[in-house]
Every structure is written in structure tokens, then in C-alpha cells.
C-alpha positions in Angstrom: -24.8 13.6 23.7 -27.7 14.4 25.3 -29.7 17.2 24.5 -29.6 18.0 28.2 -25.8 18.1 27.7 -25.4 20.4 25.0 -28.1 22.9 26.4 -25.8 22.7 29.5 -22.4 23.4 27.4 -24.3 26.0 25.3 -25.6 27.5 28.5 -21.6 27.5 30.0 -20.0 29.1 26.3 -22.8 31.9 26.6 -22.1 32.7 30.3 -18.5 32.0 30.1 -18.9 31.0 33.7 -19.8 27.8 35.6 -21.6 29.7 38.3 -23.6 31.6 36.1 -24.5 29.0 33.7 -25.4 27.2 37.1 -27.4 30.0 38.4 -29.1 30.1 34.5 -29.9 26.6 34.5 -30.5 26.3 38.4 -28.1 23.2 39.1 -25.4 23.2 41.5 -22.1 24.2 40.3 -20.5 20.4 41.1 -23.8 18.7 39.0 -22.5 21.5 35.8 -19.0 20.8 36.0 -19.2 17.0 36.5 -22.0 16.6 33.2 -19.3 18.4 31.3 -16.1 16.8 32.4 -18.3 13.9 31.5 -19.0 15.1 28.3 -15.0 16.4 27.6 -14.3 12.3 28.4 -17.2 11.1 25.9 -15.8 12.6 23.3 -11.9 12.9 23.9 -11.7 16.2 23.3 -10.7 19.3 25.8 -13.5 21.8 25.1 -13.0 24.7 27.6 -10.1 26.1 29.0 -10.4 26.8 32.6 -9.2 30.5 33.4 -9.4 32.2 36.7 -12.1 34.9 35.5 -14.0 33.3 32.8 -14.1 30.0 30.8 -12.9 29.9 27.1 -13.5 27.6 24.2 -11.0 25.7 22.5 -11.5 25.4 19.0 -13.7 21.8 19.2 -15.5 23.3 22.1 -16.2 26.1 19.2 -16.9 23.5 16.4 -19.2 21.8 19.1 -20.9 25.0 20.3 -21.6 25.7 16.2 -23.3 22.1 16.1 -25.0 21.8 19.3 -26.5 25.3 18.6 -28.0 23.4 15.1 -29.3 20.5 17.0 -31.2 22.7 19.4 -32.2 24.5 17.0 -33.5 21.6 15.1 -35.1 19.9 18.5 -36.7 22.8 19.0 -38.6 23.7 15.9 -39.7 20.4 15.7 -41.2 19.4 18.9 -43.0 23.4 18.2 -44.5 22.0 14.9 -45.4 18.3 16.8 -47.5 20.7 19.4 -49.4 22.3 17.0 -53.3 22.5 17.7 -55.6 20.9 15.4 -58.1 23.5 15.2 -55.6 26.3 15.0 -53.1 26.6 13.0 -50.0 28.2 14.4 -46.7 27.6 14.6 -43.3 29.1 13.2 -42.2 29.0 9.4 -38.7 29.8 8.9 -37.4 31.7 5.3 -33.7 32.0 4.5 -33.3 35.0 2.1 -30.1 36.9 0.4 -30.8 40.3 -0.3 -33.0 41.2 -3.0 -35.9 43.4 -3.6 -38.4 40.2 -4.3 -38.4 39.8 -0.2 -41.9 42.1 -0.8 -43.3 39.2 -2.2 -42.4 37.1 0.7 -44.1 40.3 3.0 -47.2 40.3 1.0 -47.5 36.6 1.9 -46.9 37.3 5.6 -49.1 39.9 5.7 -52.2 38.3 3.9 -51.4 35.0 6.1 -51.2 37.6 9.4 -55.5 38.1 8.1 -56.1 34.4 7.9 -53.9 32.4 10.8 -52.8 35.4 13.3 -50.7 33.2 15.4 -48.4 32.2 13.0 -44.6 33.8 13.8 -41.5 34.2 10.8 -38.4 33.9 10.9 -36.6 35.4 8.5 -32.4 34.4 8.3 -30.2 36.5 6.1 -27.4 35.3 3.8 -26.4 34.3 0.5 -26.9 31.4 -1.0 -24.5 29.2 0.2 -25.7 30.5 3.7 -29.5 29.8 3.3 -28.8 26.1 1.4 -26.7 25.2 4.4 -29.4 25.5 6.5 -32.3 24.5 4.6 -30.3 21.1 4.1 -30.2 21.1 7.7 -34.0 21.2 7.7 -33.1 24.7 9.7 -35.1 26.7 6.9 -38.8 25.6 5.4 -37.8 27.8 2.5 -35.6 29.8 0.7 -35.1 33.2 -1.4 -32.1 32.1 -3.9 -30.9 34.7 -6.0 -28.8 34.3 -9.6 -26.4 31.3 -10.7 -27.4 28.7 -7.7 -28.2 24.8 -8.3 -31.8 24.7 -7.8 -32.2 21.2 -9.7 -32.1 19.5 -6.1 -35.0 21.5 -4.6 -38.4 21.7 -6.0 -39.0 25.7 -6.4 -41.0 28.4 -7.7 -39.5 30.7 -10.5 -40.0 34.7 -10.0 -40.8 36.7 -13.4 -39.2 39.5 -11.8 -35.0 40.2 -11.8 -32.3 41.9 -10.3 -30.0 43.8 -11.9 -26.8 43.8 -11.6 -24.6 47.1 -11.4 -22.2 49.6 -9.6 -21.9 51.4 -6.5 -20.4 54.0 -6.5 -20.0 57.7 -4.5 -22.2 60.4 -6.5 -18.8 62.5 -6.4 -16.8 59.9 -8.0 -15.4 59.7 -11.9 -17.9 57.4 -13.2 -21.4 58.6 -11.7 -21.9 60.6 -14.9 -22.0 57.0 -16.5 -25.1 56.1 -18.1 -24.0 52.4 -18.1 -21.2 50.6 -16.7 -19.0 48.5 -19.8 -16.1 46.2 -18.6 -13.5 48.3 -19.4 -14.7 50.9 -16.9 -13.3 48.6 -14.1 -9.7 48.6 -14.9 -7.8 50.2 -12.4 -10.3 51.4 -9.8 -10.8 49.2 -6.6 -13.9 46.9 -6.2 -15.7 45.2 -3.8 -17.6 42.4 -5.0 -20.2 39.8 -3.7 -18.6 36.5 -2.3 -21.3 34.6 -4.1 -20.5 36.2 -7.2 -16.7 35.4 -7.5 -17.2 31.9 -6.0 -20.2 31.5 -9.1 -18.9 33.7 -11.9 -21.2 35.4 -12.4 -20.3 37.5 -13.8 -17.5 36.3 -15.9 -19.4 36.1 -18.5 -19.8 40.1 -18.7 -16.2 40.5 -18.1 -15.1 37.8 -21.0 -13.7 36.0 -18.8 -11.2 38.5 -17.1 -12.6 38.0 -13.4 -9.3 37.7 -12.3 -8.0 40.6 -13.4 -10.3 43.1 -11.5 -9.1 44.5 -8.8 -11.0 43.2 -5.8 -9.9 44.6 -3.0 -13.0 43.3 -0.8 -15.6 40.9 -0.7 -19.1 40.4 1.2 -22.0 38.5 1.4 -24.6 41.1 2.5 -24.4 44.8 0.8 -25.3 46.8 4.3 -21.6 47.0 5.2 -20.1 47.2 1.7 -22.3 49.8 0.9 -20.9 52.0 4.2 -16.7 50.9 2.7 -18.2 52.4 -0.3 -19.9 56.1 1.5 -15.8 55.9 3.0 -14.6 55.9 -0.5 -12.8 52.7 -0.5 -14.1 51.3 -3.6 -16.9 50.6 -6.1 -19.3 47.8 -5.2 -20.9 45.7 -7.5 -23.9 44.4 -6.6 -28.0 44.1 -7.5 -30.0 47.2 -7.9 -33.0 48.2 -5.3 -31.1 47.6 -2.3 -29.5 50.3 -1.3 -30.5 54.0 -0.7 -29.7 55.8 -3.9 -32.1 58.9 -3.5 -31.4 62.4 -3.4 -30.2 62.8 0.0 -28.2 59.5 -0.7 -23.9 60.2 -0.9 -24.1 56.9 -3.1 -25.1 55.9 -7.0 -26.2 52.9 -8.8 -25.6 52.4 -12.3 -26.1 49.0 -14.3 -23.7 47.4 -15.8 -23.8 47.5 -20.1 -24.7 44.8 -21.5 -27.6 43.9 -19.1 -26.7 41.1 -16.5 -29.9 40.0 -14.6 -30.0 37.3 -11.3 -33.2 35.1 -12.0 -34.8 35.1 -8.5 -36.3 31.5 -7.2 -38.2 30.5 -4.2 -37.1 27.0 -2.8 -38.1 23.7 -0.2 -36.3 20.8 0.2 -37.9 17.6 -2.4 -40.4 15.8 -0.4 -40.3 18.1 2.5 -42.6 17.3 4.7 -44.0 20.5 6.3 -46.1 22.1 9.2 -49.1 23.2 8.9 -47.8 26.8 9.1 -45.3 25.8 6.5 -48.1 24.8 4.3 -49.8 27.1 4.9 -47.8 29.7 3.9 -46.5 27.7 0.6 -50.0 27.8 -0.2 -51.3 31.5 0.4 -47.3 32.6 -1.8 -48.8 29.9 -5.0 -52.2 31.8 -4.6 -50.1 35.4 -5.1 -48.3 34.2 -7.6 -51.3 32.5 -9.3 -48.4 29.7 -10.7 -48.0 26.2 -9.4 -44.6 24.9 -8.2 -41.9 23.2 -10.3 
């Protein structure tokens, strides 16, 4: 598959029209149509459903769009790194992160970097550990901030001294809001909204006494913002990490820590034997300076 044709395909998928895509690409409609038909023939799959008003993707087309975008992103990232000047460090640093207050460390590192390397740009990708490591393994991210029970031995990493604490997010008018701590038995028979990563990795199974399957889990989430909205609307209680949701006086929500205390350890990771761009290498050096810790 040629990169040019993949770009053509992605533009058609975005515009949902051969006419619109041809105009955006500055090519003729017959040329674009032939390139797409040749692509379908080469792959032996129908990728596009050509309707009267718009073009939609088949299941195979949706798969190709996902993979094609990853390929194009990686190519563009590689080209940008190779075109960096030897005199001025510029370029892009790609960071994947879960939701954690430890992102303040990344922000402080970026702030310091701006004073020395003003031409570096930073791109943040938010997701759970599975999302972040998948993109890192594909070369789409330089670094990942991982939280909790995640296999990190296959990466080089820095362990952070700070930890996040698990607790229960709820409305301030809920029956548990006056509690100082939340014990496992308090979760019986209440509707729970839980992190998909926590369920998949059994992060809370020890605290629950291996009774995770007995929870009344009515919904799962990978990022807490939308889960917090559900809590605010009275849908249920969210098991989540601290310092991620506004629970100040003006908020209708409160966060109660679990008892016994359950902590999630934090790590900044990157691929083993990673060949960094100059921008990413400078970022790691500055991060290590701020932490005053060697990488493991």
C-alpha cells in the first residue's frame, strides 16, 4: 500500500464524498476513484459503500481507517524527527497518560523546557494503561504515565514517589457522604461505576477480599470525567483515584478514601532501547533533573 493512496483513503473517509475529497486533495474525481478501486482490488476487500448522498465505510474499511491513521501518524512523526535542525532543538514530544495528579510533574517539566527549548511542541494522549501502552508499542508515543497494576518490566521506567489513593466518589447528599472512610462492606447493594482497568487488572480484589464479582457494577469507564457526570446525576458511586474531580465547597460531589488504604503507584515509562528524537531526549533529561532520580 502506498502512503499517498492511504492519505487518499483517509480523506475520502473524512469527507464522506469523492467530490469533496478530490477537491481537498487537488486531484480529479476519476483519478481518485481509480486509486480507491485499485486499493480495494489489491486488498481483496470492499472498503467503501458508495451511496447516492455519501460514502460510508464497510467493517473492513473502518479497520483500514484505524490502521492507516496509525501508519500516517508514525510516518509524519518520523519525518519531523529526521528534519530537526542540528543547531536548534525543536520537534514534537508525544506523551500518553492516565488520569492522575502526577501529570503536574509533566507540566512542570514542560514549563522548564519552554524556557530552554521554545520550539518543542508537546502532544498529550489521554487513556488508560492499555490505550497508552498500545500506542507506545506502536511507536506513536515517546513516553507513558502509567498508574497502578500494570506490567512495566518490558519498559525502561522511572518510579515516582508520589502515589494516588483509591476512594469512592459520591454526591454530598448520599447516605455514605458523612463517612470518614469506606470499608468493603459499604459497597454491598449500592450501584458502582468502576474503572475498566481496575476490573481487568483486579486492582481492588485484595481490598474486597476477592469479592469483586459480587459488586453491583452498573457501568465502567476509562476516564473519570464522564463517570463523574453520572455520579452527579445520581446514577451511582464511582470507584476512582483522588484529586481528579472537583470536590470543593461549590461541587455537589465528595471523595471518601477506602479503608484499609489502597494506593496506586505511578511510573513514567518508555520502550527499551528507544532511539529518542532530540526533543524527546531533552525532555527525558529535564525530567530526570527535576526528579533527581536515575531511570531503572
